[in-house]
C-alpha distance (Angstrom), angle and dihedral (degrees) to the residues before:
residue distance angle dihedral
M1 . . .
E2 3.79 . .
F3 3.83 88.6 .
V4 3.77 92.3 50.7
E5 3.89 91.1 50.3
S6 3.71 89.6 49.2
L7 3.73 93.4 52.6
K8 3.92 88.8 48.2
L9 3.86 88.5 51.0
A10 3.91 93.2 47.0
G11 3.80 86.5 49.3
T12 3.65 94.0 50.7
V13 3.80 92.3 47.9
L14 3.82 92.1 48.1
A15 3.79 91.1 47.5
A16 3.88 87.3 53.5
L17 3.82 93.7 49.9
I18 3.76 90.6 50.2
A19 3.86 92.6 48.2
S20 3.75 91.7 47.1
R21 3.77 91.0 49.6
T22 3.65 91.6 48.1
I23 3.83 90.4 50.2
W24 3.81 90.3 46.1
S25 3.79 91.6 52.6
V26 3.80 94.7 47.3
A27 3.79 90.6 46.6
R28 3.79 93.5 46.9
A29 3.86 91.0 49.0
K30 3.76 90.7 51.1
Y31 3.81 91.0 47.3
L32 3.75 93.7 51.1
K33 3.90 92.0 44.8
G34 3.76 90.7 52.4
W35 3.85 133.4 25.4
G36 3.82 94.2 -16.1
G37 3.72 92.5 52.9
R38 3.83 92.5 49.5
K39 3.80 87.7 50.0
V40 3.81 91.8 53.2
W41 3.82 92.5 50.1
R42 3.81 90.3 49.0
R43 3.81 89.6 57.2
K44 3.87 89.6 46.2
L45 3.83 93.2 51.7
N46 3.84 89.3 51.6
L47 3.84 89.9 59.1
L48 3.89 93.0 59.2
A49 3.76 110.3 109.6
N50 3.82 138.3 166.6
G51 3.83 112.1 -107.8
A52 3.86 92.5 37.3
T53 3.77 119.7 136.9
A54 3.80 125.3 -111.3
D55 3.88 91.7 -113.2
Y56 3.73 90.1 52.7
V57 3.81 93.8 52.6
K58 3.83 91.9 43.9
D59 3.72 91.9 51.9
L60 3.79 89.2 48.9
L61 3.81 100.4 45.0
G62 3.86 105.1 17.3
T63 3.82 126.8 -127.8
P64 3.85 116.4 -15.5
V65 3.81 115.2 -122.1
F66 3.88 97.4 -150.7
E67 3.73 135.0 28.9
N68 3.82 121.0 -163.3
H69 3.76 130.1 -172.2
Q70 3.72 133.2 -155.3
P71 3.75 108.2 -85.5
P72 3.87 108.8 -105.9
S73 3.81 116.9 -114.7
I74 3.85 125.9 -140.2
W75 3.75 88.2 -103.6
V76 3.82 97.6 53.5
Q77 3.87 115.9 123.4
E78 3.78 117.6 -124.8
D79 3.78 92.7 -114.6
E80 3.73 96.2 39.2
K81 3.86 114.3 118.8
P82 3.82 122.4 -133.9
K83 3.95 108.9 -91.1
W84 3.77 90.6 -135.1
V85 3.75 138.9 21.9
D86 3.86 126.0 -161.3
H87 3.72 127.7 -154.4
V88 3.83 122.0 -163.5
F89 3.86 122.2 -152.3
S90 3.71 126.8 -164.8
T91 3.86 109.9 -149.9
P92 3.74 124.3 173.2
H93 3.77 95.2 -99.9
A94 3.84 108.4 22.6
W95 3.83 146.7 17.2
V96 3.81 111.5 -113.5
V97 3.78 121.7 -166.4
T98 3.68 126.1 -173.3
R99 3.82 128.5 -166.1
R100 3.72 121.4 -151.5
I101 3.89 123.3 -164.5
E102 3.75 112.3 -168.5
D103 3.83 91.5 -15.8
R104 3.78 92.5 -51.2
L105 3.96 125.8 113.6
E106 3.79 101.0 -119.6
A107 3.91 96.9 162.0
W108 3.72 141.1 8.0
S109 3.78 138.0 178.0
V110 3.87 142.0 -157.5
T111 3.79 123.6 -152.7
I112 3.75 114.5 -172.0
T113 3.83 113.9 -131.8
D114 3.75 105.6 165.3
P115 3.94 114.6 79.0
K116 3.82 88.8 -146.1
F117 3.75 96.4 50.4
W118 3.84 126.4 86.8
W119 3.67 133.6 166.6
D120 3.79 127.2 -149.6
L121 3.88 112.1 -122.3
E122 3.81 97.2 -164.6
D123 3.88 96.0 86.4
V124 3.83 96.3 43.8
T125 3.81 91.4 50.1
F126 3.82 92.9 45.7
R127 3.84 88.8 -110.8
Q128 3.87 95.5 -57.3
V129 3.78 94.1 114.9
K130 3.73 126.3 41.1
G131 3.73 120.1 -162.4
R132 3.85 143.5 92.7
L133 3.84 116.3 -98.3
G134 3.85 107.2 -125.6
R135 3.81 92.1 26.1
V136 3.72 110.8 50.4
T137 3.79 126.3 79.1
F138 3.79 126.2 -139.6
S139 3.73 94.9 -107.7
N140 3.83 91.1 55.7
L141 3.84 92.8 44.1
L142 3.83 107.3 48.2
D143 3.75 129.3 25.0
S144 3.79 97.3 -174.4
P145 3.77 114.4 15.6
S146 3.81 117.4 -169.9
G147 3.83 94.2 -135.6
K148 3.77 141.1 15.8
Y149 3.75 129.4 -156.8
E150 3.91 134.2 -178.0
S151 3.66 134.5 174.0
S152 3.81 121.0 176.1
R153 3.81 122.6 -178.3
A154 3.75 135.0 159.6
R155 3.78 94.0 -95.6
S156 3.83 102.2 26.4
G157 3.72 142.9 26.1
V158 3.78 136.0 179.6
Y159 3.76 135.7 -180.0
A160 3.86 122.5 -166.4
E161 3.83 141.3 171.4
S162 3.86 126.7 -164.3
A163 3.73 133.8 -144.8
S164 3.83 140.7 172.8
F165 3.72 128.7 -173.1
G166 3.88 105.4 -169.7
N167 3.76 114.4 -136.4
P168 3.82 95.2 -10.8
G169 3.83 86.4 61.5
G170 3.70 98.2 46.4
Y171 3.89 92.8 -98.8
Q172 3.89 84.7 -77.2
A173 3.77 131.7 131.8
Y174 3.77 121.0 -130.2
V175 3.79 129.3 -154.1
F176 3.79 116.1 -168.1
M177 3.78 112.5 -162.9
H178 3.69 147.6 177.4
N179 3.84 104.8 -136.9
Q180 3.87 119.4 -170.4
E181 3.74 87.3 -140.1
G182 3.81 89.1 66.5
I183 3.83 138.5 61.9
G184 3.82 129.5 -81.7
A185 3.64 136.1 49.9
M186 3.92 132.6 -65.8
K187 3.76 125.1 -156.5
P188 3.81 111.7 -166.8
S189 3.89 116.7 -133.1
G190 3.75 90.2 -136.1
N191 3.93 96.2 -102.3
S192 3.67 114.5 103.5
D193 3.89 93.9 -155.3
V194 3.88 124.6 29.4
R195 3.80 128.7 169.2
V196 3.77 115.5 172.0
G197 3.93 132.2 162.5
D198 3.82 112.2 -23.3
F199 3.83 91.1 16.5
Q200 3.74 94.1 59.4
R201 3.79 119.4 105.4
P202 3.78 122.3 -153.1
D203 3.76 90.8 -111.3
D204 3.73 102.4 47.6
R205 3.84 104.3 44.4
D206 3.79 93.5 122.1
E207 3.89 96.4 34.8
Y208 3.77 100.4 80.0
P209 3.72 130.0 58.1
A210 3.85 121.0 -116.5
S211 3.76 115.4 -96.9
T212 3.71 118.3 -112.8
D213 3.83 124.0 -132.9
G214 3.77 93.1 -134.4
A215 3.82 134.5 134.4
H216 3.85 92.9 -66.4
R217 3.78 91.8 82.8
S218 3.82 94.1 52.6
E219 3.85 91.0 44.8
T220 3.83 100.3 46.6
T221 3.71 121.9 86.7
V222 3.88 121.4 -135.5
N223 3.74 102.6 -132.1
T224 3.76 100.5 156.5
I225 3.79 138.1 50.2
I226 3.80 129.0 -170.5
V227 3.80 120.2 -160.9
T228 3.66 116.1 -165.2
W229 3.90 148.5 163.8
Q230 3.79 91.5 -161.3
R231 3.83 101.8 60.9
D232 3.92 97.0 164.0
E233 3.85 89.7 49.9
I234 3.75 87.4 64.0
T235 3.84 109.5 24.8
H236 3.84 94.0 50.1
R237 3.83 93.0 54.3
T238 3.79 132.0 71.3
W239 3.83 113.9 -91.0
Q240 3.83 89.9 -109.3
L241 3.81 86.9 71.7
W242 3.79 95.9 46.8
P243 3.93 115.9 105.5
V244 3.82 93.1 -100.9
A245 3.79 137.7 115.0
A246 3.88 107.7 -87.3
S247 3.83 121.6 -156.4
D248 3.77 97.1 -135.6
Q249 3.92 88.2 61.7
M250 3.77 100.6 34.4
R251 3.75 94.1 55.9
L252 3.76 87.6 63.5
L253 3.86 90.8 67.2
H254 3.85 92.4 76.6
R255 3.86 95.3 167.8
F256 3.87 92.5 59.8
Q257 3.76 98.9 26.1
K258 3.75 109.9 147.8
K259 3.78 114.3 -125.0
N260 3.83 93.9 -143.4
G261 3.78 94.0 53.5
W262 3.64 96.8 101.0
Q263 3.78 102.4 26.1
N264 3.82 93.9 108.2
K265 3.77 96.1 58.7
R266 3.79 88.0 92.0
L267 3.82 89.3 58.5
L268 3.80 92.2 50.6
G269 3.82 95.0 50.9
D270 3.74 111.7 -178.7
G271 3.78 94.2 -18.7
N272 3.92 95.1 -94.2
G273 3.65 97.6 94.6
C-alpha cells in the first residue's frame, strides 16, 4: 500500500514539474515575443559598431535578406570590384542595413518598423543627442543640424538632418531620417527637393531651395538613424543610395512585409505637400 501511495505521490510531483515547465515555456515565449524581446533587440542594436567584421554582424543580427552593390559607372573596369556592399537585415522590430567598404563596416542604419518599439539614441551618439528613435521629432532632437535634406515624390518621401560632434561623437557622422518604410508621421515642408549644409554638393549650391524651419520638423518622426565614418559618401548622394531600407525593395519581401511601411503615403499626398 505504501508503495502505491509513493507511486501516486511521485506521479503528482512529476505532473507538477511538467505543468510548471510548460507554464514557464509559455510565459518565456510571450515575454520574448513582447516586452522582453524588444529589450533583447535594444541590447543588440547597442552592440553595432563601425569597423566590425562581417562575422560579428552576422552572429549579432542573423542572415541578411538582401545584398546591394554600388551601381557601376560607365567608367568601371571589367575586373573592378564594387566600392561598397550593403546587407539588409530583417529583425522583428526594425530594418538594419550595414555598408561594407573593402570588407570593413563603414556605415549602418536602423529603421524602426514596430510601433511598440523604440531605441534610445543617447548611447549610440556618445550622449550628444537625447531622444528615442521611433518616438522623437526632429525639432525635439536637434536644435542646429549641420545639414537638411528632403525629397518628396508621388510614391516616396524622406526627410533627413545631419550632425557630427567631433571627438565627443566618436568622430562619426550621423544622419537622422524619416524613412517611409518605418513608423511615424511625416509632414512635408512644401519643397519637393532640399539640400542644405552637409547635403550640398559643389555643383548644386544654387540649384535647391533653402529649407524652412516650419511645422514639418515638429510633426515629422525620426524613425531612422545612419551612423557613418564616410559622411560625403552618403550625404553627397541621393537618398536611394544611402545604406537604408528602401520601399521598392522591402515590398518584395512579402512574408515579412511590415504592415506600417506604407502608412505615411496618405500624409505625403501627391508629393507636393
